[in-house]
DRENVEX-27792 format. One record per atom (N, C-alpha, C, O): y, x, z. Coordinates in steps of 0.02 Angstrom, whole numbers, plus 50000, padded with zeros to 5 digits. Layout:
N
YXZ...
//
This chain:
405
546705460153383546845459053454546265461153498546355464053552545665459753475545065461853512545015469353517544825472053569545185472753463545175480053463545675482753514545525487553549546265479653516546785481953562546545481253635546655485853675546225475653651545965474653718545425479753734545395482453790544995481253686544465486153696544755493053710544505496553754545285494853672545595501453682545925501953750545905507053784546255496153771546585496153837546075497253892546215500453943545475494453882544955495153932544695502253935544515504753988544675505553877544385512353875544875517553902544685521753942545505517253881545985522453900546535519653944546735513853938546775523753990547325521954034547985524954010548495524154043547965528353953548585530953924548675538453935548435541253984549025541553888549135548853890549525550953952549355555853985550055547153967550475549054024550095548554090550145553054132549715543154098549305542654159548805548354163548695551154217548505550154108548015555654109548335562254128548015566554159548965563254109549315569354131549455569254206549385574254240549655563354231549745562554303549085563854340549075567154392548545561254312547885562154341547675569454340547385571954389547805572954285547635580154280548035584254330547765588754362548685582554337549095585954388548815584654457548825589054500548575578554468548275576754533547645580854546547515582654603547255582354494546655586354503546815593254532546495595454579547315596554503547505603154528547845602654596547745606854640548255597454605548595596554669548095595254725548165597954780547585591254711547095589754763546645595654778546425596454835546525599854728546155606054741546565610354790546285613154838547215610854777547655614554823547665611354892547655614854942547685604654894547685601154958547055602654997547065603355058546485603254961545855604854994545855611855023545645612955080546115616654984546155623555009546585623955072546385626955122547165620755069547615621055125547375616655183547515617955241547005611255165546735606855217546215610255260546145608455319545855615055233545385618955273545715624955304545585626655362546155628255266546445634655290546945633755346546965637855392547365628555343547875627755396547565626155464547765629255513547095621455470546785620355536546435626655562546465628155622546095630355517545755636555539546265641855560546155645455608546815642255523547345646955542547645645055610547765649455651547765638655621548025636355686547535637955742547735640155796546885636755729546375638155780546305645655794546095647555849546485649855745546465657155757547065659455798547055664955827547585655255802548185656955840548185654055910548495656755955547835648355919547785645255985547175640755988546945638155938546905639956050546355635256061546585629556106546175625756131547235628856116547515623556158547485616956118547805616456066547115611956142547045605656104547705602156090547795599356036548185602356137548815599056126549215602456071549505599156028549235609156072549585612856020549255611755952549595611255901548585611555951548225610155889548395603155863548495602255803548435598255909548595591455889549305590955861549425587655811549775594455894550465594455869550495597555800550825594855755550165603255791550155606655727549855602155673550115601755617549305598755689548955594555640549395588755617549345586555560549835586355661550235580455643550935582055618551305577555600551115588555615551755590355586551785588755512552325587655484551215588555480551175586755409551375579355400551645577555348551215575155451551355568055446552035566055474552295560755456552325570255517552965568555549553525566855499553915562355513553575570255442554105568455394554075561155370554585558355352553475558155371553435551155352553815546755401554125541855382553805548555465554175544855515554925545955508555325541255516555125552055492555825553855493556185552455427556775550555427555835553355370556185553555306555925548655254556225548055200555375545155266555055541255213555505535855184555505534755124555885532355226556305526955201556885529455158556965527055102557285534355182557815536855137557545540255074557835539755021556975543855081556685547055022556445541654973556535542354912556145536254998555925530854955556505527754917556445526254858557075526854951557665524154918557935528954865558145526754812557915535454880558145540354831557685540554769557925541254713557025539854781556555539854725556685533854679556605534354618556885528254708557055522454667557675523754624557765520654572558105528454646558725529954610558635535754561558895535554505558255540954582558225547154544557685546854490557275542254489557685551754447557155552454397556515554854432556515560154464555985550954426555375552454463555055558954440554785562654480555085560154376554795566454349555145572454380554825577254399555815572154384556205577754412556025578754486555965584354510555935573154522555755573654593555065576954602554975581054646554595575054559553915577954563553935585454547553585589354580554335587354498554385594454480554695598554538554465604054552555195595754570555535599154624555055600654682555035606254708554675595554702554245596654760553635600854744553395604654786553375600354683552815604654665553025612054665552645616354686553635613354642553895620154643553975622554715553825628354730554205618154760554285620154830553605621754861553555626054904553085618154839552415619554866552155626354844551805629854881552325628254782552145635054759552435640254806552105645054826553075639354824553415644154868553135643954939553105649154972552935638154963552645637755030551985641655033551865645255081551565640854982550935644554981551045652054981550705655655017551525654454940551685661654938551945663955006551775669455028552355659855038552635661755104552085662355157552095667055196551615657655157551075657955206550645664255196550475667655244550485665655133550085671655118550455677955138550155682655166551105678255126551505684155143551535685355218551475690955241551615679955256551655680555329550995683055358550985686955405550435680755329549785683055353549685690455336549455694355378549865692355275549765699255253550195704255293549975709855307550795702155312551245706655350551135706355425551445710055462550675701955448550545701355519551085697655557551105697955619551525694055522552085690555554551925683155569552335679555597551335680955550551165673955560551105672255634550795675955673551405666655654551335664055721551375656455718551475653655664551295653055774551285645755774551945642755751551955637455719552505646055767553155643355747553235643455671553445638455642553055649055639553085649455566552615644255535552795640855487552005643855562551515639155534551765631955541551705628055494552045630355599552295623555611552875622055563552905616555534553325626755554553905625655511553705624455439553935619755407553265628755413553055628055343552625621855333552645618755279552225620055383551825613855378552285607755374552165603155336552815607855414553295602355415553655601755347553735596255321553855607455319554185607455253553695604955200553885601155155553075607055205552555604755159552485597155165552385593755115552525594655226552475587355237553045583655203552945578255176553655586455206554225583355172554105582855097554235577755066553845588255068553705588254996553175583054979553205579954926552695582055024552175577055013552465569955013552255565754974552955568655056553285562155057553595560654989553505555154962553955565454962554295564554897553775563554842553815558854802553275568054839552805567954784552375561554785552275558454733552125559754844551705553854849552095547554832551845543154796552715547054856553125541154842553275540654767553225535254738553445546254736553595546254665552975544554624553005540654576552405547454642551785546154605551575538954610551435535754559551545536254672551335529354680551815524454647551615519054625552455526254645552945521854612552835521554537553025516554505552545526754507552455526954435551855522854412551845520454355551355521954455550725518954434550815511954403550545510654350551205507454435551275500754404551665500954338551605496254299552055506154325552415506654262551955509054205552105507954147551415512354223550965515254173550355510854160550055511354106550165506654209549545502854203549685495354209550155493254244549275491354176549315484154185548965482354250548605486354280549075476054273548765473954335548005474454332547685476154381547725472954273546995473354265546725480454269546135481554282547175485354257546955492454258547065495854325546855501554334547395492454373547595495754435547015498754474547045504454497546475494754482545905497254521545575503254486545365507954519545535502954419545245508554381545675514754389545425520254401546335513854383546795519554390546775522554459546735528654467546805518354510546785520854579546105523954595546065528554635545575521254564544915524354573544895531354544544605535854574545195532254485545205538954454545595543854497545395549654504546145541654526546525546054571546125547654634546155553254659545745542654658545325543854717544765548754700544585552954741544495548354639543965552954618544255560054615543925564854635544865560754588545185567354586545255570054656545125575954669545475565754702545545567754772544875569954800544835575254832544365566054788543705567254818543395573654792543175577854830543365574254726543015580054697543385586554710543095591354735544025586554693544405592854697544575594754769544605600654786544705589754811544875591354880544255591754924544135596854957543845586454923543265586254968542695590754948542395594054991542525590954883541945594754860542105602054846541695606454859542695603354820542865610054798543345613554846543195618854873543925610454856544455613754894544285615254966544365620954989544065610155004543935611055075543375616155089543475620755128542775615455058542255620455071542465627455050542345632255086542775627954991542985634554966543545637455010543555643355024544005633155032544545635455075544295638355140544525643555162543805634955172543525637455234543155643955224543205648555265542765644355170542375650355157542825656355143542735661755170543325655355100543775660855082544205662955141544325668955151544425658055183544815659755241544435664455287544715669155315543785663155296543375667455339543305674455310543185679255347543385675155244543345681755211544025685355213544065691155233544555681855192545225684655192545715678855199545785674855152546055678355255546445672455273547015670855224547215665055218547285675955189547855674655146547675671955078548095668855045547055672955055546865671154987546915663654973547165661754920546685659155019546745652055003547465649854988547565645354947547945652955020548645650955010548915653354943549345650054914548665658954918548835661054850548535656254800548845654654749547925654054814547605649054771547995642554769548045639354717548265640654827548685634654831549275635154783549415630454745549615640754785550205641754742550015641454668550375638454628549455644554650549235644454581549085637454556549265635654500548755633354598548585626554578549205622254569549265618454521549675622754616550285618854610550705620954550551055616954520550655627354531551015629754473550745626554409551135624654365550085625854405549785622354347550035615154346550195612454292550055611854405550285604954408551005604354384551195599354354551415609354399552115609454376552145608954300552525604954273551745612954265551745613054192551485606454163551715604254111550995603354197550735596954174551275591454179551355587454133551635591354234552175586454242552735587754192553045583154166552875594154179553385595954130553225593154060553675591754022552595592354045552385589953979552485582453970552385579853916552675578954024552785571754021553515570354001553965573754024553615565553958554295563753936554715561753996554475558654043555355563453994555805562654051555835555554077555845554454137555855550554032555945543654052555285539754058555285533754071554725543254048554075539654045553865536654111553475531954113554125539454167553905537354233554395532554266554295530654324554915530554231555425526254261555215518954258554785517054218555515514654302555345507454301555495504254234555955506354198555105499254217555215495654153555885491954154556225491454104556065489454214556725486254223557115490754269557035490454330557545494954241557905499954280558625497654293558965495154247558835498454355559515496554374559995502154354559885507954371560535500354319561025505354299561405507954360561515504254408561615514254356561955517354413562585513454433562725512954493562945510754384563565507154399563435500654436563865498154473562825497854427562665491454458562325492354526562175487354559562195498454546561825499654608562285498654669562885500054668561975496154723562325495854787562305502854818561975507354793562675503654873562645509954909561945511154935561565506454945561775517554944561095519354965560905515755030560345513255035561355515555078561195512355143561055504855134560655501955170561395501855084561285494755071560605493655038560255488755051560405498354994559745497854962559195498755013558675495455010559305503355060558815504255114558755497855155558205495655171559335494955171559335488655210558965483155173558585479355202559095482655107558775477355067558015478355065557635473555068557795484655060557085486055060556755484155126556215481155126557075485855181556805484155247556805476555257556345473855287557325473255232557355465955238556795462555198556505457655220556655465355139556105462655098555445463155135555055458355137555325468955165554705469955202554675465255263554155462355277555245464555298555265460555359555135453055344554815449655383555405450755288555335443655272554685441955236554495436055233554335446955209553685445855177553145446455231552885451855244552985440855263552575440955324551875443655312551605447255355551575441955255550905444455241550915452055232550495455655260551395454455192551455461555181551595465255246551305470455260552045462555287552225465755350551625466155397551505471355427551245460755402550665460855446550135465755421549805469155461550055466155355549575470855327549785478055342549365482155359550425479455337550685486155352550585487755426550375493255443550735483055470550655484155542549925485155561549755489255603549485481255529548765482055542548535488955521548185492355558548735491055461548555497755436548845503155481548525508255493549465502055505549785506955548549415508155613549345513855635549175502755643548815503555707548145506955696547945511155737547805505355642547165508755627547295516155614546915520455636547835517655578548015524655566548165528355630547985534255637548495525055677548625527855744547975529855777547925535355806547475525555775546825526955805546465532655769546155536955801546515532755703546195538155665546525544855680546175549955686547185544955687547525551155704547325553555774547245559555785547225548955819546995550655886546315554255882546195559155917545875551655839545215554555834545175561055795544775565455811545605561855744545535567555699545995573455714545895578855685546485572655757546975577955769546665584455793546885589855773546155583955834545815589955861545105590655832544675593855863544995587655774544315587755744544095594955730543495596355735544555599355712544375606355698544065609555760543585613455754544325608055819544035610755881543375607455897542915610655923543315600955882542685597355892542135600555851541575601455875542295602255789541795605155745541635612455765541045614355769542145616355778542035623455793541735624455862541265628355870542005621055913541815622555982541325617656012540905619656053541355611255993540885606456020540225606355982539685606056012540275606755915539665606855873539435613855856538925614855824539835618855879539655626055870539545627955797539045631055779540035626155755540015627855683540465634055672541005634455702540245638655630540645644655615541225642855569541205637655535541745647055567542315645855523542105645555450542355641455412541635649855430541415650055361541075643555340541085641755281540765640055388540415633855372540825627655387540585622055375541435628555411541855622855430541945618055371541845611955378542125620655313542245616455255541625612855231541665607155208541035616155237540415612955215540225606955257539915602255233540415607155321540275601555365540625595255341540385589655351541205596055309541605590455286541405587855216541685582955193540935591255184540725589155116540455582055114540625578455066540045579755162539815572855158540375567655156540295562355127540945569255187541515564755182541725563955109541885558455087541715569455072541875569255001541355565654960541525562054914540725566554978540185563154942540265555554949540225551854901540375553355012540465546255023541075543554987541055538054958541615547354987542235545254954542125544754878542405540354846541735549454850541605549254778541195543054760541345539654711540685541554800540285535554787540735529354791540685524854750541185529354841541635523654848542105523054789542225517554764542385528754766542855528554710542525525954646542835522454607541885527854636541535525754575541335518354578541315515054526541195515854638540925509054644541425503854668541245497954675542045505854681542535501054709542635494954665542605489354689542745496054600542875490454555542305485454555542425479454555541685487854554541105483354554541045479654621540905473654622541165483254676541145480254742541665474754748541535469354773542275476254724542825471354727542675465354683542805459654703542405466554623542265461054577541715456454605541715450454592541255459454642540685455554668540885451154727540685445354729541265453854774541415450054835542145447754839542315443654882542575450354795543285448754799543665454154836543415456954885544275455654813544645461254842544795460254916544705464854956545015454254936545185453055005544585453555052544635456555105544025450755031543425451155072543175458355077542945460555129543235462055021543025469155022543455473055071543205477255108544115471855071544565475055119544365473355190544345477755234544235466955202544075464555270543425467655296543355468855356542945468955252542315471955273542385479355287542105481855336542755482855245542775490255249543175492855308543035498255333543665488955332544075491555387543685492455452543695497855480543325487355477542925488455538542345493255526542135496755572542075493355465541525497855451541735505155456541375509255485542325506855429542575513655433542745515555505542635521255526543025510855543543195512155613542565513555654542565517855698542025509755640541395510855676541115517855661540795520855704541225520255600540995527055583541385532355622541095537455641542025531155634542425535755674542145536155745542075541655772541975530455773541665530355840540995533955839540855537955884540585532655789539915535855785539965543355779539545546955806540485545855744540555553155737540705556455804540475562055817541075552955847541215555755913540605555955959540585559856007540115551655945539495551455984538965556155956538395556155980539135560155906538645564455873538325569455921538685573255954537655569555926537325574455969537275581355937537155586355971537365581555870537325587955834537715587355769537955581955751537785592955734538195593155674537895589055618538255586555575537225588255617536905584455563537065577055569537165573655519537065574355630537255567455640537995566355622538175561355592538405571255641539115570955625539225570555549539625566555526538865574655512538925574655439538675568055410538945565555360538165565155440537895558655418538415553155426538505549055382538765553155483539285548055495539875549055447540175544155425540025555355430540575556655383540425553855314540885551755279539795553855294539595551155229539825543855222540125542055172539675539855272539865532755270540605531655284540905527055258540895536055325541615535655337541995536755272542475533155258541785541655233542105543055169542035537255120542505535655084541445534055120541325528255077541805522555092542135519955047541845520755156542245514955174542995516455170543385511955154543195522555185543905524255179544115524055106544675521855090543685526355060543845526054989543935518854966544405517254931543465514554986543535507454969544205504754993544585501654956544365506055057544975503455087545595506055051546035502155033545625512655040546225515655009546355512954939546925511354922545835512554898545915510354829546115503054826546575501154789545765498854864545905491754862546585490154894546945485754870546765493754947547405492654979547985494554933548465490854927547925500354901548465502554856548525497854796549085496454774547975495454770547995490654715548335484154738548695481054699548205482154800548535476154828549285477154833549675472754815549495483054858550205484554863550535484654794551085482054786550195487654745550485488054678550585481054649551045479954609550165476354668550225469454644550775465654681551125461554651550845466854746551295462954789552025465154785552475461054794552155471654773552825474354780553155475354711552855478554668553755472654700554105473854637554235481254626554415484854673554125483654565554155490854553554845493854563554905499654582555375489954549556045492754554556245494254626556715497954638555875491354675556015492954746555405496154779555375496654840554915498254738554285500654766554395506854810554085507454863554835511454789554945517454828555185515954898554945519054946555645511254904555905509354971555365506155014555295507855073554995501554985554465498055023553915502955041553645502855097553735507354993553225512455006553455516955063553055518655107554085518955061554345523155115554355519555182554185522555233554545513155181554575509255244553875508355274553785509255334553395506655231552725505555259552405512055281552045512155331552535517555245552265523955266552605526455330552305530055370553245524555340553575526355402553205523155461553115526355513552995516955451552615513555504551915516455511551695518155565551565516855453550855518755455550775526155474550415527755522551105530555437551015537755450551465540155506551335545255537552015536355519552455538255573552135537555641552295541155688551665532755647551305531855710550775537255722550565538455778550575540555668550015545355674550165551355718549735553355757550775554355714550905559955760550855557955834550655561955876551045551755849550995549355918550255548755937550055550855992549855545855892549145545455905548825552255910548385553355952549045556955867548775563655869548925567255935548495570755962549525566255961549715569356025549285566456081549065570156125549175559956080548745556756130548035559456124547695560556174547805560556061547145563456051547095570356079546575572256107547625574456073547625581056101547565580956177547235585256206547895576156209547845575456282547135573556303546875576056353546825568956265546135566956280545655572856270545175573556307545795576956219545365582656205545395587956260544925591956267545925587856299545965592356357545405590756407545155595156442545215584356408544675582156453543995583556422543555586556453543915581456359543295582456322543445581956248543795577456227543185586556207543335586756136543065580656098543315579056044542565577256125542295571356092542695565056108542645560056073543085565256162543425559256186543925556256137543945550156131544325560156100544785557056052544425552855999544655547455982543865555255973543485551555923543185545255953543185539955920542935545656014542625539856046543145534556062543045528656047543685536556094544215531756113544545528756051544625522756045544755533156004545075530855943544625526255903544845521055878543985528155896543515524055858543375517455891543305512355857543325517355957543195511055993543775506155985543665500255969544385508455996544975504055990545045501555918545185495755907544955506055870545025504255799544515498955779544675494355742543895499655803543365494955785543515487955811543465483055775543715487555875543875481055905544465477855869544445471855853544985481755856545585479055823545425476755751545655471555730545035480755715544865479055646544475472555642544565468655596544035471455691543645465255692544095459155705543995453855676544605460055747545065454455760545515453055700545755447455692545605458055656546035457155597545635454655537545925453555483544985453755544544555451955488544785445555452544845445455391544925440255490545105433855459545765434355421545845431455368546245438055450546885438755415546805442355349547045440055297546455448155349546375452055288545965448055237546105448355177545475444355261545065440255216545475434855181545315432755126546025432655213546435427255186546965429455136547285425255105547065436055127547595438555084547445436555011547845438154966
//
């Protein structure tokens, strides 16, 4: 029995490791596209409102489709859903590269493909997060979520974003071909997972299922009646609204306010990845030392204060310094919050609840982003300052509630 416990502590399982490996390639692709799409948009227009709209088209599908997609993920085979959207991402990358090469790229094409990419992200993220509690025990959740955060940080923040910005400045179409190649590798990794390995341990038979609209209603009712979960989602949603306000026109803040070249755009964001990596590695120890709820309560106002400080940056070096701590506290928050959700929400309805909460949290972000674009018309630093100030005050008022979870 002791040996079994030791092995459980060492390994998170073959299937989880395949999911994690697919995440490594996916996050590398996300980093490439995360640098290349804002730079591509900035090469097509310098209008802050248009930039803000473009930046938030990736998030808009969460507002429009997250709840029905969550309900479908609870019904469908999760592996099949992941394969479908990864394949669509391969095609999106090829389409973007082709439009640039042929000179047909414009804001409408970019907006359309970004929106479709956002829809695929809703499906993939919901399916992935729904699988985690089926693969890991409660004691392993923070370790598993930390590993996924490390994949995000290293491959997206350290490798993908800097490389994407540098390559885009050399040849704008190449990052998008790289995106397609990475997602293709992820497709083969997911293919290697057994078909039923990602399904709930207690699965509802098709004959016993209610109609889809009834399952959606039941999921929303569960969230509405779970007062602690609902308040946590609403708190996270408002902070996300403030962050979207600050970050929607960040590419213009970096390029035009801090006078950074396109080739160096990705490198400016590296400290965010460094902070996130430190956070991902130390989250479990931090949580064990102070308790998960207290750790959550501390990191939320701390990350909001970093957003405010970044807007007050007198130069690019101060901005990079604030990003270091912003990445640290955001990593703590994301890992601990997701582990809390995995503990609180029954897995057989996780997709619906995940979709409902993301509809609230990420659905508010396009609205915040649009407001940020309007503020950027006045001054490019204003979205970060206003968003950071409101988020800091609100996070401090929410401290006692989060501490009590």
